[in-house]
Structures are given as C-alpha cells and as structure tokens.
mmCIF file of the N, C-alpha and C atoms, coordinates in Angstrom:
data_MODEL
# 
_entry.id   MODEL 
# 
loop_
_atom_site.group_PDB 
_atom_site.id 
_atom_site.type_symbol 
_atom_site.label_atom_id 
_atom_site.label_alt_id 
_atom_site.label_comp_id 
_atom_site.label_asym_id 
_atom_site.label_entity_id 
_atom_site.label_seq_id 
_atom_site.pdbx_PDB_ins_code 
_atom_site.Cartn_x 
_atom_site.Cartn_y 
_atom_site.Cartn_z 
_atom_site.occupancy 
_atom_site.B_iso_or_equiv 
_atom_site.pdbx_formal_charge 
_atom_site.auth_seq_id 
_atom_site.auth_comp_id 
_atom_site.auth_asym_id 
_atom_site.auth_atom_id 
_atom_site.pdbx_PDB_model_num 
ATOM 1   N N  . MET A 1 1  ? 0.834   -1.180 0.000   1.00 0.00 ? 1  MET A N  1 
ATOM 2   C CA . MET A 1 1  ? 0.000   0.000  0.000   1.00 0.00 ? 1  MET A CA 1 
ATOM 3   C C  . MET A 1 1  ? 0.878   1.242  0.000   1.00 0.00 ? 1  MET A C  1 
ATOM 4   N N  . ILE A 1 2  ? 0.315   2.316  -0.453  1.00 0.00 ? 2  ILE A N  1 
ATOM 5   C CA . ILE A 1 2  ? 1.023   3.597  -0.498  1.00 0.00 ? 2  ILE A CA 1 
ATOM 6   C C  . ILE A 1 2  ? 0.620   4.421  0.723   1.00 0.00 ? 2  ILE A C  1 
ATOM 7   N N  . ILE A 1 3  ? 1.602   4.876  1.468   1.00 0.00 ? 3  ILE A N  1 
ATOM 8   C CA . ILE A 1 3  ? 1.385   5.735  2.634   1.00 0.00 ? 3  ILE A CA 1 
ATOM 9   C C  . ILE A 1 3  ? 1.705   7.172  2.217   1.00 0.00 ? 3  ILE A C  1 
ATOM 10  N N  . VAL A 1 4  ? 0.812   8.087  2.547   1.00 0.00 ? 4  VAL A N  1 
ATOM 11  C CA . VAL A 1 4  ? 1.019   9.502  2.230   1.00 0.00 ? 4  VAL A CA 1 
ATOM 12  C C  . VAL A 1 4  ? 1.535   10.209 3.484   1.00 0.00 ? 4  VAL A C  1 
ATOM 13  N N  . ASN A 1 5  ? 2.751   10.722 3.410   1.00 0.00 ? 5  ASN A N  1 
ATOM 14  C CA . ASN A 1 5  ? 3.390   11.409 4.538   1.00 0.00 ? 5  ASN A CA 1 
ATOM 15  C C  . ASN A 1 5  ? 3.372   12.925 4.365   1.00 0.00 ? 5  ASN A C  1 
ATOM 16  N N  . LEU A 1 6  ? 2.356   13.424 3.693   1.00 0.00 ? 6  LEU A N  1 
ATOM 17  C CA . LEU A 1 6  ? 2.267   14.855 3.421   1.00 0.00 ? 6  LEU A CA 1 
ATOM 18  C C  . LEU A 1 6  ? 2.181   15.665 4.711   1.00 0.00 ? 6  LEU A C  1 
ATOM 19  N N  . ASP A 1 7  ? 1.442   15.153 5.689   1.00 0.00 ? 7  ASP A N  1 
ATOM 20  C CA . ASP A 1 7  ? 1.305   15.880 6.959   1.00 0.00 ? 7  ASP A CA 1 
ATOM 21  C C  . ASP A 1 7  ? 2.646   16.051 7.661   1.00 0.00 ? 7  ASP A C  1 
ATOM 22  N N  . ILE A 1 8  ? 3.514   15.052 7.549   1.00 0.00 ? 8  ILE A N  1 
ATOM 23  C CA . ILE A 1 8  ? 4.846   15.120 8.167   1.00 0.00 ? 8  ILE A CA 1 
ATOM 24  C C  . ILE A 1 8  ? 5.683   16.208 7.492   1.00 0.00 ? 8  ILE A C  1 
ATOM 25  N N  . MET A 1 9  ? 5.667   16.221 6.149   1.00 0.00 ? 9  MET A N  1 
ATOM 26  C CA . MET A 1 9  ? 6.445   17.239 5.423   1.00 0.00 ? 9  MET A CA 1 
ATOM 27  C C  . MET A 1 9  ? 5.891   18.636 5.669   1.00 0.00 ? 9  MET A C  1 
ATOM 28  N N  . MET A 1 10 ? 4.570   18.749 5.766   1.00 0.00 ? 10 MET A N  1 
ATOM 29  C CA . MET A 1 10 ? 3.968   20.057 6.041   1.00 0.00 ? 10 MET A CA 1 
ATOM 30  C C  . MET A 1 10 ? 4.387   20.552 7.421   1.00 0.00 ? 10 MET A C  1 
ATOM 31  N N  . ALA A 1 11 ? 4.426   19.662 8.391   1.00 0.00 ? 11 ALA A N  1 
ATOM 32  C CA . ALA A 1 11 ? 4.840   20.044 9.747   1.00 0.00 ? 11 ALA A CA 1 
ATOM 33  C C  . ALA A 1 11 ? 6.311   20.463 9.757   1.00 0.00 ? 11 ALA A C  1 
ATOM 34  N N  . ARG A 1 12 ? 7.151   19.719 9.031   1.00 0.00 ? 12 ARG A N  1 
ATOM 35  C CA . ARG A 1 12 ? 8.582   20.060 8.970   1.00 0.00 ? 12 ARG A CA 1 
ATOM 36  C C  . ARG A 1 12 ? 8.810   21.434 8.341   1.00 0.00 ? 12 ARG A C  1 
ATOM 37  N N  . ARG A 1 13 ? 7.979   21.765 7.364   1.00 0.00 ? 13 ARG A N  1 
ATOM 38  C CA . ARG A 1 13 ? 8.123   23.047 6.669   1.00 0.00 ? 13 ARG A CA 1 
ATOM 39  C C  . ARG A 1 13 ? 7.268   24.149 7.294   1.00 0.00 ? 13 ARG A C  1 
ATOM 40  N N  . LYS A 1 14 ? 6.536   23.782 8.351   1.00 0.00 ? 14 LYS A N  1 
ATOM 41  C CA . LYS A 1 14 ? 5.687   24.747 9.076   1.00 0.00 ? 14 LYS A CA 1 
ATOM 42  C C  . LYS A 1 14 ? 4.728   25.473 8.128   1.00 0.00 ? 14 LYS A C  1 
ATOM 43  N N  . ILE A 1 15 ? 3.986   24.696 7.351   1.00 0.00 ? 15 ILE A N  1 
ATOM 44  C CA . ILE A 1 15 ? 3.024   25.258 6.409   1.00 0.00 ? 15 ILE A CA 1 
ATOM 45  C C  . ILE A 1 15 ? 1.652   24.633 6.670   1.00 0.00 ? 15 ILE A C  1 
ATOM 46  N N  . SER A 1 16 ? 0.640   25.454 6.638   1.00 0.00 ? 16 SER A N  1 
ATOM 47  C CA . SER A 1 16 ? -0.720  24.966 6.893   1.00 0.00 ? 16 SER A CA 1 
ATOM 48  C C  . SER A 1 16 ? -1.323  24.380 5.621   1.00 0.00 ? 16 SER A C  1 
ATOM 49  N N  . LEU A 1 17 ? -2.385  23.617 5.809   1.00 0.00 ? 17 LEU A N  1 
ATOM 50  C CA . LEU A 1 17 ? -3.090  23.030 4.684   1.00 0.00 ? 17 LEU A CA 1 
ATOM 51  C C  . LEU A 1 17 ? -3.626  24.119 3.759   1.00 0.00 ? 17 LEU A C  1 
ATOM 52  N N  . GLY A 1 18 ? -4.203  25.148 4.326   1.00 0.00 ? 18 GLY A N  1 
ATOM 53  C CA . GLY A 1 18 ? -4.751  26.242 3.525   1.00 0.00 ? 18 GLY A CA 1 
ATOM 54  C C  . GLY A 1 18 ? -3.686  26.969 2.733   1.00 0.00 ? 18 GLY A C  1 
ATOM 55  N N  . GLU A 1 19 ? -2.550  27.210 3.366   1.00 0.00 ? 19 GLU A N  1 
ATOM 56  C CA . GLU A 1 19 ? -1.451  27.911 2.695   1.00 0.00 ? 19 GLU A CA 1 
ATOM 57  C C  . GLU A 1 19 ? -0.881  27.073 1.550   1.00 0.00 ? 19 GLU A C  1 
ATOM 58  N N  . LEU A 1 20 ? -0.678  25.778 1.803   1.00 0.00 ? 20 LEU A N  1 
ATOM 59  C CA . LEU A 1 20 ? -0.153  24.903 0.751   1.00 0.00 ? 20 LEU A CA 1 
ATOM 60  C C  . LEU A 1 20 ? -1.152  24.796 -0.399  1.00 0.00 ? 20 LEU A C  1 
ATOM 61  N N  . ALA A 1 21 ? -2.425  24.638 -0.068  1.00 0.00 ? 21 ALA A N  1 
ATOM 62  C CA . ALA A 1 21 ? -3.460  24.539 -1.108  1.00 0.00 ? 21 ALA A CA 1 
ATOM 63  C C  . ALA A 1 21 ? -3.451  25.775 -2.001  1.00 0.00 ? 21 ALA A C  1 
ATOM 64  N N  . GLU A 1 22 ? -3.330  26.938 -1.388  1.00 0.00 ? 22 GLU A N  1 
ATOM 65  C CA . GLU A 1 22 ? -3.301  28.188 -2.156  1.00 0.00 ? 22 GLU A CA 1 
ATOM 66  C C  . GLU A 1 22 ? -2.076  28.243 -3.064  1.00 0.00 ? 22 GLU A C  1 
ATOM 67  N N  . LYS A 1 23 ? -0.921  27.835 -2.540  1.00 0.00 ? 23 LYS A N  1 
ATOM 68  C CA . LYS A 1 23 ? 0.320   27.916 -3.315  1.00 0.00 ? 23 LYS A CA 1 
ATOM 69  C C  . LYS A 1 23 ? 0.353   26.937 -4.482  1.00 0.00 ? 23 LYS A C  1 
ATOM 70  N N  . ILE A 1 24 ? -0.329  25.788 -4.349  1.00 0.00 ? 24 ILE A N  1 
ATOM 71  C CA . ILE A 1 24 ? -0.320  24.808 -5.444  1.00 0.00 ? 24 ILE A CA 1 
ATOM 72  C C  . ILE A 1 24 ? -1.603  24.861 -6.265  1.00 0.00 ? 24 ILE A C  1 
ATOM 73  N N  . ASP A 1 25 ? -2.476  25.803 -5.910  1.00 0.00 ? 25 ASP A N  1 
ATOM 74  C CA . ASP A 1 25 ? -3.690  26.079 -6.682  1.00 0.00 ? 25 ASP A CA 1 
ATOM 75  C C  . ASP A 1 25 ? -4.661  24.899 -6.754  1.00 0.00 ? 25 ASP A C  1 
ATOM 76  N N  . ILE A 1 26 ? -4.924  24.270 -5.591  1.00 0.00 ? 26 ILE A N  1 
ATOM 77  C CA . ILE A 1 26 ? -6.014  23.308 -5.492  1.00 0.00 ? 26 ILE A CA 1 
ATOM 78  C C  . ILE A 1 26 ? -6.833  23.666 -4.255  1.00 0.00 ? 26 ILE A C  1 
ATOM 79  N N  . THR A 1 27 ? -8.018  23.111 -4.158  1.00 0.00 ? 27 THR A N  1 
ATOM 80  C CA . THR A 1 27 ? -8.874  23.447 -3.022  1.00 0.00 ? 27 THR A CA 1 
ATOM 81  C C  . THR A 1 27 ? -8.348  22.778 -1.756  1.00 0.00 ? 27 THR A C  1 
ATOM 82  N N  . PRO A 1 28 ? -8.553  23.403 -0.602  1.00 0.00 ? 28 PRO A N  1 
ATOM 83  C CA . PRO A 1 28 ? -8.163  22.764 0.658   1.00 0.00 ? 28 PRO A CA 1 
ATOM 84  C C  . PRO A 1 28 ? -8.835  21.401 0.834   1.00 0.00 ? 28 PRO A C  1 
ATOM 85  N N  . ALA A 1 29 ? -10.069 21.256 0.351   1.00 0.00 ? 29 ALA A N  1 
ATOM 86  C CA . ALA A 1 29 ? -10.775 19.969 0.462   1.00 0.00 ? 29 ALA A CA 1 
ATOM 87  C C  . ALA A 1 29 ? -10.047 18.878 -0.321  1.00 0.00 ? 29 ALA A C  1 
ATOM 88  N N  . ASN A 1 30 ? -9.608  19.189 -1.537  1.00 0.00 ? 30 ASN A N  1 
ATOM 89  C CA . ASN A 1 30 ? -8.881  18.199 -2.341  1.00 0.00 ? 30 ASN A CA 1 
ATOM 90  C C  . ASN A 1 30 ? -7.517  17.888 -1.742  1.00 0.00 ? 30 ASN A C  1 
ATOM 91  N N  . LEU A 1 31 ? -6.851  18.880 -1.201  1.00 0.00 ? 31 LEU A N  1 
ATOM 92  C CA . LEU A 1 31 ? -5.562  18.637 -0.555  1.00 0.00 ? 31 LEU A CA 1 
ATOM 93  C C  . LEU A 1 31 ? -5.752  17.778 0.689   1.00 0.00 ? 31 LEU A C  1 
ATOM 94  N N  . SER A 1 32 ? -6.825  18.002 1.417   1.00 0.00 ? 32 SER A N  1 
ATOM 95  C CA . SER A 1 32 ? -7.126  17.206 2.602   1.00 0.00 ? 32 SER A CA 1 
ATOM 96  C C  . SER A 1 32 ? -7.342  15.738 2.236   1.00 0.00 ? 32 SER A C  1 
ATOM 97  N N  . ILE A 1 33 ? -8.041  15.489 1.133   1.00 0.00 ? 33 ILE A N  1 
ATOM 98  C CA . ILE A 1 33 ? -8.255  14.115 0.659   1.00 0.00 ? 33 ILE A CA 1 
ATOM 99  C C  . ILE A 1 33 ? -6.918  13.456 0.349   1.00 0.00 ? 33 ILE A C  1 
ATOM 100 N N  . LEU A 1 34 ? -6.023  14.181 -0.277  1.00 0.00 ? 34 LEU A N  1 
ATOM 101 C CA . LEU A 1 34 ? -4.693  13.655 -0.578  1.00 0.00 ? 34 LEU A CA 1 
ATOM 102 C C  . LEU A 1 34 ? -3.906  13.417 0.707   1.00 0.00 ? 34 LEU A C  1 
ATOM 103 N N  . LYS A 1 35 ? -3.948  14.374 1.615   1.00 0.00 ? 35 LYS A N  1 
ATOM 104 C CA . LYS A 1 35 ? -3.183  14.301 2.861   1.00 0.00 ? 35 LYS A CA 1 
ATOM 105 C C  . LYS A 1 35 ? -3.600  13.113 3.724   1.00 0.00 ? 35 LYS A C  1 
ATOM 106 N N  . THR A 1 36 ? -4.887  12.799 3.726   1.00 0.00 ? 36 THR A N  1 
ATOM 107 C CA . THR A 1 36 ? -5.382  11.701 4.560   1.00 0.00 ? 36 THR A CA 1 
ATOM 108 C C  . THR A 1 36 ? -5.241  10.338 3.891   1.00 0.00 ? 36 THR A C  1 
ATOM 109 N N  . GLY A 1 37 ? -4.725  10.320 2.660   1.00 0.00 ? 37 GLY A N  1 
ATOM 110 C CA . GLY A 1 37 ? -4.514  9.056  1.971   1.00 0.00 ? 37 GLY A CA 1 
ATOM 111 C C  . GLY A 1 37 ? -5.768  8.497  1.323   1.00 0.00 ? 37 GLY A C  1 
ATOM 112 N N  . LYS A 1 38 ? -6.812  9.295  1.218   1.00 0.00 ? 38 LYS A N  1 
ATOM 113 C CA . LYS A 1 38 ? -8.077  8.827  0.642   1.00 0.00 ? 38 LYS A CA 1 
ATOM 114 C C  . LYS A 1 38 ? -8.159  9.033  -0.865  1.00 0.00 ? 38 LYS A C  1 
ATOM 115 N N  . ALA A 1 39 ? -7.186  9.710  -1.438  1.00 0.00 ? 39 ALA A N  1 
ATOM 116 C CA . ALA A 1 39 ? -7.188  9.959  -2.885  1.00 0.00 ? 39 ALA A CA 1 
ATOM 117 C C  . ALA A 1 39 ? -6.885  8.660  -3.626  1.00 0.00 ? 39 ALA A C  1 
ATOM 118 N N  . LYS A 1 40 ? -7.550  8.464  -4.746  1.00 0.00 ? 40 LYS A N  1 
ATOM 119 C CA . LYS A 1 40 ? -7.315  7.278  -5.580  1.00 0.00 ? 40 LYS A CA 1 
ATOM 120 C C  . LYS A 1 40 ? -6.149  7.502  -6.540  1.00 0.00 ? 40 LYS A C  1 
ATOM 121 N N  . ALA A 1 41 ? -5.854  8.766  -6.827  1.00 0.00 ? 41 ALA A N  1 
ATOM 122 C CA . ALA A 1 41 ? -4.782  9.101  -7.764  1.00 0.00 ? 41 ALA A CA 1 
ATOM 123 C C  . ALA A 1 41 ? -4.290  10.508 -7.463  1.00 0.00 ? 41 ALA A C  1 
ATOM 124 N N  . VAL A 1 42 ? -3.105  10.802 -7.968  1.00 0.00 ? 42 VAL A N  1 
ATOM 125 C CA . VAL A 1 42 ? -2.572  12.160 -7.846  1.00 0.00 ? 42 VAL A CA 1 
ATOM 126 C C  . VAL A 1 42 ? -1.913  12.517 -9.179  1.00 0.00 ? 42 VAL A C  1 
ATOM 127 N N  . ARG A 1 43 ? -2.196  13.693 -9.671  1.00 0.00 ? 43 ARG A N  1 
ATOM 128 C CA . ARG A 1 43 ? -1.583  14.141 -10.924 1.00 0.00 ? 43 ARG A CA 1 
ATOM 129 C C  . ARG A 1 43 ? -0.113  14.461 -10.683 1.00 0.00 ? 43 ARG A C  1 
ATOM 130 N N  . PHE A 1 44 ? 0.698   14.167 -11.683 1.00 0.00 ? 44 PHE A N  1 
ATOM 131 C CA . PHE A 1 44 ? 2.118   14.503 -11.576 1.00 0.00 ? 44 PHE A CA 1 
ATOM 132 C C  . PHE A 1 44 ? 2.301   16.002 -11.410 1.00 0.00 ? 44 PHE A C  1 
ATOM 133 N N  . SER A 1 45 ? 1.455   16.791 -12.048 1.00 0.00 ? 45 SER A N  1 
ATOM 134 C CA . SER A 1 45 ? 1.579   18.248 -11.922 1.00 0.00 ? 45 SER A CA 1 
ATOM 135 C C  . SER A 1 45 ? 1.315   18.699 -10.483 1.00 0.00 ? 45 SER A C  1 
ATOM 136 N N  . THR A 1 46 ? 0.376   18.042 -9.809  1.00 0.00 ? 46 THR A N  1 
ATOM 137 C CA . THR A 1 46 ? 0.094   18.359 -8.402  1.00 0.00 ? 46 THR A CA 1 
ATOM 138 C C  . THR A 1 46 ? 1.258   17.922 -7.526  1.00 0.00 ? 46 THR A C  1 
ATOM 139 N N  . LEU A 1 47 ? 1.762   16.719 -7.762  1.00 0.00 ? 47 LEU A N  1 
ATOM 140 C CA . LEU A 1 47 ? 2.900   16.213 -6.993  1.00 0.00 ? 47 LEU A CA 1 
ATOM 141 C C  . LEU A 1 47 ? 4.122   17.106 -7.194  1.00 0.00 ? 47 LEU A C  1 
ATOM 142 N N  . GLU A 1 48 ? 4.345   17.534 -8.422  1.00 0.00 ? 48 GLU A N  1 
ATOM 143 C CA . GLU A 1 48 ? 5.471   18.425 -8.719  1.00 0.00 ? 48 GLU A CA 1 
ATOM 144 C C  . GLU A 1 48 ? 5.328   19.753 -7.979  1.00 0.00 ? 48 GLU A C  1 
ATOM 145 N N  . ALA A 1 49 ? 4.120   20.308 -7.973  1.00 0.00 ? 49 ALA A N  1 
ATOM 146 C CA . ALA A 1 49 ? 3.880   21.581 -7.287  1.00 0.00 ? 49 ALA A CA 1 
ATOM 147 C C  . ALA A 1 49 ? 4.096   21.445 -5.784  1.00 0.00 ? 49 ALA A C  1 
ATOM 148 N N  . ILE A 1 50 ? 3.630   20.338 -5.212  1.00 0.00 ? 50 ILE A N  1 
ATOM 149 C CA . ILE A 1 50 ? 3.821   20.093 -3.773  1.00 0.00 ? 50 ILE A CA 1 
ATOM 150 C C  . ILE A 1 50 ? 5.313   20.010 -3.461  1.00 0.00 ? 50 ILE A C  1 
ATOM 151 N N  . CYS A 1 51 ? 6.044   19.246 -4.264  1.00 0.00 ? 51 CYS A N  1 
ATOM 152 C CA . CYS A 1 51 ? 7.487   19.094 -4.039  1.00 0.00 ? 51 CYS A CA 1 
ATOM 153 C C  . CYS A 1 51 ? 8.218   20.426 -4.170  1.00 0.00 ? 51 CYS A C  1 
ATOM 154 N N  . LYS A 1 52 ? 7.796   21.247 -5.114  1.00 0.00 ? 52 LYS A N  1 
ATOM 155 C CA . LYS A 1 52 ? 8.433   22.555 -5.305  1.00 0.00 ? 52 LYS A CA 1 
ATOM 156 C C  . LYS A 1 52 ? 8.214   23.440 -4.086  1.00 0.00 ? 52 LYS A C  1 
ATOM 157 N N  . VAL A 1 53 ? 6.972   23.514 -3.605  1.00 0.00 ? 53 VAL A N  1 
ATOM 158 C CA . VAL A 1 53 ? 6.651   24.374 -2.461  1.00 0.00 ? 53 VAL A CA 1 
ATOM 159 C C  . VAL A 1 53 ? 7.303   23.856 -1.178  1.00 0.00 ? 53 VAL A C  1 
ATOM 160 N N  . LEU A 1 54 ? 7.283   22.529 -0.984  1.00 0.00 ? 54 LEU A N  1 
ATOM 161 C CA . LEU A 1 54 ? 7.837   21.958 0.249   1.00 0.00 ? 54 LEU A CA 1 
ATOM 162 C C  . LEU A 1 54 ? 9.336   21.677 0.148   1.00 0.00 ? 54 LEU A C  1 
ATOM 163 N N  . ASP A 1 55 ? 9.930   21.919 -1.032  1.00 0.00 ? 55 ASP A N  1 
ATOM 164 C CA . ASP A 1 55 ? 11.356  21.672 -1.258  1.00 0.00 ? 55 ASP A CA 1 
ATOM 165 C C  . ASP A 1 55 ? 11.723  20.249 -0.847  1.00 0.00 ? 55 ASP A C  1 
ATOM 166 N N  . CYS A 1 56 ? 11.049  19.285 -1.493  1.00 0.00 ? 56 CYS A N  1 
ATOM 167 C CA . CYS A 1 56 ? 11.285  17.882 -1.161  1.00 0.00 ? 56 CYS A CA 1 
ATOM 168 C C  . CYS A 1 56 ? 11.178  17.029 -2.421  1.00 0.00 ? 56 CYS A C  1 
ATOM 169 N N  . GLN A 1 57 ? 11.392  15.743 -2.266  1.00 0.00 ? 57 GLN A N  1 
ATOM 170 C CA . GLN A 1 57 ? 11.279  14.775 -3.347  1.00 0.00 ? 57 GLN A CA 1 
ATOM 171 C C  . GLN A 1 57 ? 9.967   14.001 -3.194  1.00 0.00 ? 57 GLN A C  1 
ATOM 172 N N  . PRO A 1 58 ? 9.438   13.419 -4.286  1.00 0.00 ? 58 PRO A N  1 
ATOM 173 C CA . PRO A 1 58 ? 8.205   12.633 -4.177  1.00 0.00 ? 58 PRO A CA 1 
ATOM 174 C C  . PRO A 1 58 ? 8.295   11.527 -3.120  1.00 0.00 ? 58 PRO A C  1 
ATOM 175 N N  . GLY A 1 59 ? 9.466   10.934 -2.979  1.00 0.00 ? 59 GLY A N  1 
ATOM 176 C CA . GLY A 1 59 ? 9.661   9.879  -1.983  1.00 0.00 ? 59 GLY A CA 1 
ATOM 177 C C  . GLY A 1 59 ? 9.573   10.369 -0.548  1.00 0.00 ? 59 GLY A C  1 
ATOM 178 N N  . ASP A 1 60 ? 9.685   11.676 -0.347  1.00 0.00 ? 60 ASP A N  1 
ATOM 179 C CA . ASP A 1 60 ? 9.508   12.237 0.995   1.00 0.00 ? 60 ASP A CA 1 
ATOM 180 C C  . ASP A 1 60 ? 8.028   12.284 1.367   1.00 0.00 ? 60 ASP A C  1 
ATOM 181 N N  . ILE A 1 61 ? 7.169   12.268 0.358   1.00 0.00 ? 61 ILE A N  1 
ATOM 182 C CA . ILE A 1 61 ? 5.727   12.382 0.568   1.00 0.00 ? 61 ILE A CA 1 
ATOM 183 C C  . ILE A 1 61 ? 5.030   11.032 0.453   1.00 0.00 ? 61 ILE A C  1 
ATOM 184 N N  . LEU A 1 62 ? 5.474   10.217 -0.505  1.00 0.00 ? 62 LEU A N  1 
ATOM 185 C CA . LEU A 1 62 ? 4.848   8.925  -0.764  1.00 0.00 ? 62 LEU A CA 1 
ATOM 186 C C  . LEU A 1 62 ? 5.786   7.798  -0.373  1.00 0.00 ? 62 LEU A C  1 
ATOM 187 N N  . GLU A 1 63 ? 5.220   6.779  0.273   1.00 0.00 ? 63 GLU A N  1 
ATOM 188 C CA . GLU A 1 63 ? 6.019   5.647  0.741   1.00 0.00 ? 63 GLU A CA 1 
ATOM 189 C C  . GLU A 1 63 ? 5.265   4.358  0.436   1.00 0.00 ? 63 GLU A C  1 
ATOM 190 N N  . TYR A 1 64 ? 5.966   3.376  -0.141  1.00 0.00 ? 64 TYR A N  1 
ATOM 191 C CA . TYR A 1 64 ? 5.353   2.078  -0.411  1.00 0.00 ? 64 TYR A CA 1 
ATOM 192 C C  . TYR A 1 64 ? 5.672   1.128  0.729   1.00 0.00 ? 64 TYR A C  1 
ATOM 193 N N  . VAL A 1 65 ? 4.626   0.499  1.268   1.00 0.00 ? 65 VAL A N  1 
ATOM 194 C CA . VAL A 1 65 ? 4.791   -0.484 2.334   1.00 0.00 ? 65 VAL A CA 1 
ATOM 195 C C  . VAL A 1 65 ? 4.047   -1.741 1.911   1.00 0.00 ? 65 VAL A C  1 
ATOM 196 N N  . GLU A 1 66 ? 4.740   -2.879 1.922   1.00 0.00 ? 66 GLU A N  1 
ATOM 197 C CA . GLU A 1 66 ? 4.067   -4.128 1.571   1.00 0.00 ? 66 GLU A CA 1 
ATOM 198 C C  . GLU A 1 66 ? 3.031   -4.458 2.618   1.00 0.00 ? 66 GLU A C  1 
ATOM 199 N N  . GLY A 1 67 ? 1.910   -4.936 2.170   1.00 0.00 ? 67 GLY A N  1 
ATOM 200 C CA . GLY A 1 67 ? 0.846   -5.297 3.097   1.00 0.00 ? 67 GLY A CA 1 
ATOM 201 C C  . GLY A 1 67 ? -0.501  -5.135 2.441   1.00 0.00 ? 67 GLY A C  1 
ATOM 202 N N  . GLU A 1 68 ? -1.517  -5.441 3.210   1.00 0.00 ? 68 GLU A N  1 
ATOM 203 C CA . GLU A 1 68 ? -2.883  -5.375 2.697   1.00 0.00 ? 68 GLU A CA 1 
ATOM 204 C C  . GLU A 1 68 ? -3.326  -3.940 2.513   1.00 0.00 ? 68 GLU A C  1 
ATOM 205 N N  . GLU A 1 69 ? -4.187  -3.767 1.529   1.00 0.00 ? 69 GLU A N  1 
ATOM 206 C CA . GLU A 1 69 ? -4.780  -2.451 1.300   1.00 0.00 ? 69 GLU A CA 1 
ATOM 207 C C  . GLU A 1 69 ? -5.742  -2.141 2.426   1.00 0.00 ? 69 GLU A C  1 
ATOM 208 N N  . LYS A 1 70 ? -5.920  -0.843 2.681   1.00 0.00 ? 70 LYS A N  1 
ATOM 209 C CA . LYS A 1 70 ? -6.868  -0.434 3.719   1.00 0.00 ? 70 LYS A CA 1 
ATOM 210 C C  . LYS A 1 70 ? -8.279  -0.671 3.260   1.00 0.00 ? 70 LYS A C  1 
# 
C-alpha cells in the first residue's frame, strides 16, 4: 500500500493546509483528501507543485509499504 506522509512534510516546513493549497492552486478539500490518503490518484503536476513548495522529493511524501490495502 502507499502511505502519504504529506502531513509530516507540512509540519517540517511549518506550512498549513490552507497555505499549501493556495500555493499549489487546489482546493483545501482536495488537498485534505490527498493528505489523509483517501485519494485514488494524484496528478504529476500536483505532486510536482507540492514538491516545489515543500522543497522535497516525491519519496519524501509517498512511501510504499508491503501489506494489505486499507
């Protein structure tokens, strides 16, 4: 399964959900869905924007862990 560690990176960079959503031009509701791991997919353009704002790599946000799906 894929684990989304967006909340960890946001805390490290001291950025709120609303602020990040504004900077990457998506709604806070959609960012919240991504942050909680409930999203079924993520666009590369969104992932790229998140990485640019948070100054990180995709692997800092997404993690693969073997095991059953939620």
